[in-house]
C-alpha positions in Angstrom: 91.2 102.1 106.4 92.1 101.9 110.1 95.7 103.0 109.1 94.4 106.2 107.7 91.6 107.1 110.1 92.3 108.3 113.6 89.8 107.3 116.3 86.7 109.5 116.2 83.4 108.7 117.8 81.5 111.3 115.9 82.7 110.4 112.4 80.1 110.0 109.7 80.7 107.8 106.7 78.9 107.3 103.4 79.3 104.3 101.2 78.1 104.9 97.6 76.9 101.7 95.9 76.9 99.4 98.9 75.3 96.5 97.0 73.8 94.0 99.5 75.9 95.5 102.4 78.9 93.3 102.8 81.1 96.3 103.7 78.7 98.0 106.1 79.5 96.1 109.2 83.2 96.7 108.7 82.6 100.4 108.1 80.6 100.7 111.4 83.9 100.2 113.2 84.9 103.7 112.1 81.7 105.7 112.9 78.1 106.2 111.9 77.4 104.8 108.5 75.0 105.9 105.7 74.8 104.1 102.4 73.3 104.6 99.0 72.4 101.8 96.6 70.6 102.1 93.3 68.9 98.6 93.5 66.0 98.5 95.9 66.3 94.8 96.4 70.0 95.1 97.2 69.3 98.0 99.6 66.7 95.9 101.4 69.3 93.1 101.8 71.8 95.6 103.1 69.4 96.8 105.8 68.9 93.3 106.9 72.7 92.6 107.0 73.6 95.9 108.8 70.6 97.2 110.7 72.8 99.8 112.5 73.5 101.5 109.1 71.1 103.8 107.3 70.6 102.6 103.8 68.8 104.6 101.1 68.0 104.0 97.5 69.9 106.4 95.4 73.0 107.1 93.3 75.4 109.8 92.1 74.6 112.6 91.2 71.5 112.9 93.5 71.9 115.8 95.9 72.1 115.0 99.6 71.3 117.5 102.3 74.3 116.3 104.3 78.1 116.2 104.2 80.3 113.5 105.5 83.8 112.9 107.0 84.5 109.9 104.8 83.0 108.7 101.5 83.8 105.2 100.1 83.4 104.1 96.5 84.4 100.4 96.3 84.3 99.4 92.6 81.8 102.1 91.8 83.6 104.9 89.9 84.1 102.7 86.8 80.3 102.3 86.6 79.7 106.1 86.2 79.8 107.4 82.7 80.4 111.0 83.6 83.5 110.7 85.8 84.0 114.5 86.4 80.5 114.9 87.7 81.1 112.0 90.1 84.3 113.5 91.3 82.7 116.9 91.9 79.9 115.2 93.7 82.3 113.6 96.1 84.0 116.9 96.8 80.7 118.7 97.4 79.5 116.1 99.9 82.6 116.0 102.0 83.3 118.2 105.0 86.6 120.2 105.0 89.5 117.7 105.3 87.2 114.8 104.6 88.6 111.6 103.2 87.7 109.3 100.3 88.6 105.7 99.8 88.2 104.4 96.2 88.8 101.1 94.5 88.6 100.5 90.8 89.6 97.7 88.4 93.0 98.0 86.8 94.3 98.0 83.2 92.3 98.4 80.1 94.0 95.3 78.5 92.2 93.2 81.1 88.9 94.3 79.7 86.6 91.4 78.9 82.9 90.8 78.2 82.4 90.6 81.9 83.2 94.4 82.1 80.5 94.9 79.5 78.0 92.8 81.4 78.8 94.6 84.6 78.2 98.0 82.9 81.8 99.3 83.3 82.8 102.3 81.3 86.6 102.0 81.9 89.4 100.4 83.8 92.3 102.4 85.2 96.0 102.6 85.7 97.2 104.1 89.0 98.4 107.2 87.2 95.0 107.6 85.5 93.1 107.4 88.8 95.5 109.9 90.5 95.1 112.3 87.5 91.3 112.1 87.6 91.1 112.9 91.3 94.2 115.0 91.8 92.6 118.3 90.9 90.0 118.1 93.6 91.7 115.9 96.2 95.1 115.5 97.8 96.1 111.9 97.3 97.6 110.3 100.4 98.2 106.9 99.0 97.5 104.9 95.8 98.5 101.4 95.1 97.6 98.4 93.0 96.4 95.3 94.9 95.5 91.7 94.1 99.0 91.6 92.9 99.9 88.0 93.8 97.0 86.7 91.6 97.6 89.2 88.8 99.7 86.9 86.6 97.0 84.2 86.5 94.3 86.7 85.7 96.4 88.5 83.1 97.3 85.2 81.3 93.7 84.0 81.2 92.4 87.3 79.9 95.1 87.9 77.3 94.7 84.3 76.1 90.9 84.9 75.7 91.7 88.1 73.7 94.2 86.4 71.4 91.9 83.5 70.6 88.6 85.3 70.7 87.1 83.1 73.5 84.0 84.3 75.2 82.5 83.4 78.6 79.2 84.3 80.2 80.7 84.3 83.6 83.7 85.8 85.3 86.7 84.2 83.7 88.4 83.7 87.0 85.3 82.1 88.7 86.1 78.7 90.3 83.4 78.5 93.0 83.0 79.9 96.4 83.7 76.9 98.6 86.5 74.4 99.2 90.2 74.3 99.7 90.9 76.3 96.5 88.9 79.2 97.8 90.6 79.1 101.2 94.0 79.2 99.4 93.1 82.1 97.2 91.7 84.0 100.2 95.0 83.6 102.1 97.0 84.7 99.1 94.8 87.7 98.6 94.7 88.7 102.3 98.5 88.3 102.6 98.9 91.7 100.8 97.5 93.5 103.9 100.9 93.0 105.5 102.5 95.3 102.8 99.9 98.1 102.8 100.2 101.0 103.2 103.9 100.6 103.9 104.7 100.2 100.2 102.9 100.7 96.9 102.5 97.4 95.0 103.7 97.9 91.4 100.8 96.1 89.6 97.6 94.2 90.3 94.1 93.5 89.2 92.7 96.5 91.2 93.7 99.9 92.5 93.1 101.4 95.9 93.3 105.2 96.5 93.0 107.2 99.7 92.7 111.0 99.5 91.6 114.1 101.3 89.4 117.0 100.3 91.4 120.1 99.3 90.0 123.7 99.2 86.5 124.6 98.1 87.8 126.2 95.0 
């Protein structure tokens, strides 16, 4: 985000669907942060984690009496059944020239029972996401990410589809501690060196940065 946002002390940011607030401290580097979260318990945890941010219980399409310079939806758009309503809401709550940062899961063929359990309505291709947002926003950059780990994820999920295997957990879940987790973190974070200089050709997720166009 720092590669797209010029320094601005008065910038106001909104994160929609902040969960328990893992991103809020990072976002505070870029300005004053407001967040919406539909779960009261998660919102309470977010307030504890990032006391400098203003966290309210709410969700799209509730009307806010405020507009923002930046709105972030990190793995949120796929949870909203009426996508056009969500996109119009983003446009209406941005100031002129305001920016959005969106991440979504990639490729419908990676769909598993975990998507159902997580209440996803869809997964995207890069062109799908650009087409959805392009009428209301000027897209500055869109890329796949989590590219290095994509072959492993794809093989596991296609294998499950072919043989009808089910799992109650994420099919890529291997624990949150230990050397394996450190290795995967280094592989994942290594992609930062490529972005936004290039657009990665495939990946488990998609990142899009765009600007508000006219009010029409």
